[in-house]
N, C-alpha and C positions, 0 to 999 in steps of 0.2 A: 258158479265153480269157485269162488272163492267161500260159499256158505258151505261146500262139501267138503271143501280143504279145513274147515274150522272144523265139520263134525266129525271127519275121519280124525284128525287129531284129538277131539275130544273124546271118540270111542279108545284111540290107543292110551289115554291116559285112565282111562277106567278100566281097561285090561289091564295097566301096569298096578293101579291100587287094589285090585282085587288080589294078583297073584301077591303082594305085597301082606296083603289083609289073609291071605289063606296061608302064610308062613310063620305070619305071626298074631293070631286069634287075638292076644290082650291088645293090640294094635286097635285092633276092632271094637272092641268093647272100650278103650279109650275115646277112643273117636265118636263112638254112640253116645257116650256120656258128655263128651263136649257140645255135640249137636243138641242136646236137652238142655244143657247148659245155655249155650246162646241163645235158644229160642227164648229161654224164660227172661233171662238177662234183661235183654233188650227189648223184650215187650211186656217186661211183668206180669206173664201170662201164667196161668194155671194150667198141668199139663198131668191128666190123669193116665198112670202107666200102670198097665196090669200086671199083679204080680209074678205072672212068669215071664213077664217083661224083664221087671226088675230082680229076680232070679237068675235069669242069663246075663245080665249085665255084669254081676258079681265085683262091684265096685274095690272090695278089698284084693281080690284074687288076681285081677286085673293088673292091678299093682305092686303084687307080690311078682307077677311073669315079667311085668315090664323093669324089675328090678328097683323100683324106688320104695318098698318097703319090704323088709325081711319078713319069711314065714315065721311064724308063733310055734312051729314042730320043729 
């Protein structure tokens, strides 16, 4: 029963996160970049990222959307 309750709480948090990311696509991009950074930082691994994924991450645009950088336009 405890495991079921914990699973329900985790699912609710995933729904909450999905809603936040849907409303703020830059936050999702920044989170994806953070996951990649954390993975390589702790393990010293090399990760091959397909160019399409790199293009979709677009770190500069994500930072502009998040208000960290100013747009060049």
